[in-house]
C-alpha positions in Angstrom: 12.8 12.1 1.4 14.3 9.1 2.2 17.5 9.4 0.1 19.9 12.1 -0.7 23.1 11.6 -1.9 26.1 13.9 -3.6 28.2 12.4 -6.4 31.7 12.8 -5.9 32.5 15.5 -8.4 34.1 19.2 -8.3 31.2 21.5 -6.9 29.6 24.2 -9.2 30.1 27.8 -7.8 26.9 28.6 -5.7 26.5 24.6 -5.6 25.6 24.8 -1.5 23.2 27.6 -1.7 21.1 25.8 -4.4 20.6 22.7 -3.1 20.0 24.5 0.3 17.0 26.4 -1.6 15.9 23.0 -2.4 15.6 21.3 0.6 12.2 22.7 2.4 9.5 20.9 4.2 7.8 20.0 1.1 10.0 17.2 0.2 8.7 15.3 3.8 5.7 14.7 1.1 7.6 12.8 -1.0 7.7 9.2 -0.2 10.5 6.7 -1.2 12.3 9.8 -2.1 15.9 9.9 -3.7 17.7 13.7 -4.7 21.0 13.1 -6.3 23.6 16.0 -7.2 26.0 14.8 -9.7 28.0 18.2 -10.6 25.1 20.3 -12.2 23.0 17.2 -12.9 20.1 17.0 -10.5 18.3 13.4 -10.6 15.0 13.8 -8.4 12.7 10.6 -8.0 10.0 9.5 -5.6 6.1 9.2 -5.1 3.7 11.9 -3.9 0.1 12.1 -2.9 -1.4 13.8 -5.7 -1.3 16.2 -9.0 -1.1 19.4 -6.8 1.8 18.2 -4.9 4.0 17.0 -7.8 3.2 20.2 -10.2 4.5 22.1 -6.5 7.3 20.3 -6.5 8.4 20.3 -9.5 8.0 24.2 -9.9 9.9 24.5 -6.8 12.8 22.5 -8.1 12.9 23.9 -11.2 13.2 27.9 -9.6 15.8 27.0 -6.7 18.7 26.0 -9.7 19.6 28.1 -12.2 19.3 27.3 -15.5 22.8 25.8 -15.9 21.7 23.0 -13.8 20.2 20.3 -15.6 17.0 18.6 -13.7 16.0 14.9 -14.2 12.5 14.8 -12.9 11.2 11.3 -12.2 8.3 12.2 -9.9 5.5 10.3 -9.8 2.0 10.2 -8.2 1.2 7.4 -5.9 -2.3 6.5 -6.2 -2.0 3.6 -3.4 -5.5 5.3 -2.0 -7.7 5.7 -4.4 -6.7 1.8 -5.6 -7.4 1.0 -2.1 -10.8 2.7 -1.8 -11.9 0.8 -5.4 -11.2 -2.8 -3.1 -12.8 -1.4 -0.4 -15.9 -0.4 -2.1 -15.9 -3.7 -3.8 -15.8 -5.3 -0.4 -18.4 -3.1 0.6 -19.6 -3.9 4.5 -19.6 -7.4 3.4 -17.4 -10.6 4.9 -15.8 -13.1 3.0 -17.5 -16.6 4.9 -16.3 -19.9 5.7 -18.0 -22.8 7.2 -17.9 -22.6 10.8 -14.6 -23.2 12.4 -12.7 -23.9 9.1 -10.8 -22.5 6.2 -13.7 -23.7 3.3 -15.1 -21.0 1.7 -19.0 -21.2 1.3 -20.6 -20.6 -1.4 -21.5 -16.7 -0.2 -17.6 -16.2 0.1 -16.5 -17.2 -3.0 -19.2 -14.9 -4.1 -17.4 -12.0 -2.6 -14.1 -13.0 -4.0 -15.4 -13.3 -7.5 -16.0 -9.3 -7.3 -12.9 -8.9 -5.1 -10.8 -10.6 -8.0 -11.9 -8.1 -10.5 -11.5 -4.9 -8.8 -7.9 -6.6 -8.0 -7.1 -6.7 -11.5 -9.5 -3.8 -12.7 -6.9 -1.3 -10.7 -3.7 -3.3 -11.0 -2.5 -4.1 -7.7 1.3 -4.3 -7.8 1.0 -6.4 -4.0 -1.7 -6.8 -1.3 -1.6 -8.3 2.3 -4.6 -10.6 2.6 -5.2 -10.4 6.8 -7.2 -13.2 8.4 -8.9 -12.1 11.5 -11.5 -14.3 14.0 -13.4 -13.7 17.2 -12.2 -14.3 20.7 -14.2 -17.4 20.8 -12.0 -20.4 22.0 -8.0 -20.6 22.2 -5.7 -17.5 20.7 -3.0 -19.9 19.0 -5.6 -21.7 17.3 -7.9 -18.8 16.3 -4.4 -17.4 15.0 -3.7 -20.4 13.3 -7.2 -20.4 11.6 -6.9 -16.8 10.2 -3.8 -17.8 8.6 -5.4 -20.8 7.1 -8.3 -18.6 6.0 -5.9 -16.1 4.4 -4.3 -18.8 2.5 -7.3 -20.2 1.3 -8.7 -16.8 -0.1 -5.0 -16.2 -1.9 -5.2 -19.7 -3.2 -9.2 -18.7 -4.7 -8.0 -15.0 -6.2 -5.1 -17.0 -7.4 -7.4 -19.2 -9.5 -9.1 -16.2 -10.6 -6.2 -14.8 -12.2 -4.1 -12.8 -9.4 -0.6 -14.2 -9.4 0.6 -15.6 -6.2 3.6 -13.8 -5.9 1.6 -10.3 -5.7 -0.2 -11.7 -2.3 1.4 -11.6 1.2 -0.8 -13.5 3.6 -1.0 -12.9 7.4 -3.2 -14.0 10.2 -3.9 -11.7 13.6 -6.5 -14.1 15.3 -8.5 -12.3 17.6 -6.2 -9.3 18.0 -7.4 -6.7 16.5 -11.2 -6.6 16.8 -13.4 -3.9 15.0 -16.6 -4.5 17.2 -17.3 -5.8 20.3 -16.9 -9.5 21.2 -19.2 -9.6 23.5 -22.0 -9.9 20.8 -23.1 -12.3 18.4 -22.9 -9.6 15.8 -19.9 -8.4 17.2 -18.2 -11.7 16.8 -19.5 -12.2 13.4 -18.1 -8.5 12.2 -14.4 -9.7 13.5 -14.3 -12.6 11.8 -13.2 -11.1 8.3 -10.6 -10.7 5.8 -8.7 -7.7 5.3 -7.7 -6.7 1.7 -4.1 -3.5 1.7 -2.4 -2.9 -0.9 1.2 -2.4 -0.1 2.8 0.9 -0.7 5.6 0.4 -3.1 
């Protein structure tokens, strides 16, 4: 729960007891949450991870207040994790390939992005971070610049495939976040990658 607000109205009888009853550990599981109490009107909004948590919280809030209170429940299920899984499966173990030392996509790289565009459209991603990474060979600052340029190239390609540009946020981390050992050619190949990360709303 990120926000709680009490309206500037005369509080009904036993108001503080009801509010204390409703504020339990369960509310730590609500992201972008807001609980607003205006007299006998209770407004609750935010996102929870799954249907079970949603139903448990709804029942808890209903039981915490007596029937004279009007509950306005706008809790929703945050399915960002499920959407991210779809994108991860579309990318699988593949990497988006570029011509050596450049931000020009290869034909194989374009094929991977065609699959990613279809997955992004299918799951309806609201905002997507596109993060470029390189291996550690060469100058760090040049690698960071190359990683940004490659992420930009991915954004431009996905935009051509129907993904709105304003939904994509580009960044480049260069060699700073390796996932494999840069001492081997196989490890360096793994580190030269593009990540697609759905932003939580």
